[in-house]
Steps between C-alpha positions, in 0.01 A plus 500: 500500500736402777434828672125439483532158670731645760264782590209254517690280750584807705134600494380150605766438769339718774162335441656154522667594827175639634314182398759282677477716811120482499507122451746451785295728723184302431680173580636647824156634595343161433757329720439751777124443480546121510730508801277752676196279446684192626633687803158637585339158461764330714435750778121484481325279748308213341140451609401290800243241397235420760296183527235605753276254680197517273288264292786451253801473729369321806661225705294269717517579870842382619576364152769569245393318185380698197148442374426474126345848520816637662722338236286625212495859628874492571576383146262731316536819707836499680743292297487741201581789736787301651648425157470862391659624824796264462563633150420869538679566829806285445432302817587134541376412849144432612433523874177346625383589851218330686289705744237363739263643757546460875280198566724245675601182325523218752633218283823319575741607226690246294664751265855452628482125440328542162750756372786265588372274224601764245292535184218291644449756774533802272246355259256463791449134424343304782341642812657826619382638833539865593556547871470878488387780273863549400505139381169548318617815323811318382307199369264729310791692352661174387174386338473825303869481408457152354199611295677809364817305426316258274370790288792743506827309511425320174518832314723717723854376556675491836219637713588488870219424746495583870219416739435670833237515770396811688244305702244743638744776594491735200195709420397586144676838529831324564519584870503267796165530675375318809352160418150403609340160526243584236399414149674785310469436129700807401808361675482167323677543168794405283739772386722458196800732488785535252868572552816497293778259599728531197665815370487365144120483485358772274142595423342469159321777317141484623 
């Protein structure tokens, strides 16, 4: 009887070893796939979100405030994409860039004085005057930033926002092209870009 049990253990031992080896191999393969997916995602470029000057995303001439139509379209169409991008690409920084056309802006700027007041200036409270297209692009970027922040930062932790203005210098293909004193709708736009500022930010499975 003892010999029977002994031979049975000897018969089962190779299969047990093979099962352990197979299990460990599957675990190792799974880990490799996970790390490969994360590495590929971290190196992929997230999408650039465009808010072109159209019926939905239009500023008044020389203005920077967002209309109810603009706000509604931003919330329903773009905010879900922003949230998904933050999660799926492991990014934590939203860069908002204002672009204008080349029509001169002849106002007397008060941005420097307004920004000295801190949060009041950044919230665009009061009367802000853009003295140039660079000023105007910045004010528009800040307006969009404030609107996005109200919808995104309540659900996504530690999102970093940066606002920039390209004025009228950058064409839609990303290159600097000569500016003309003309109504060029294609140049007027807001671009939303994403970057990663922290090494510890990881994407989710999407």
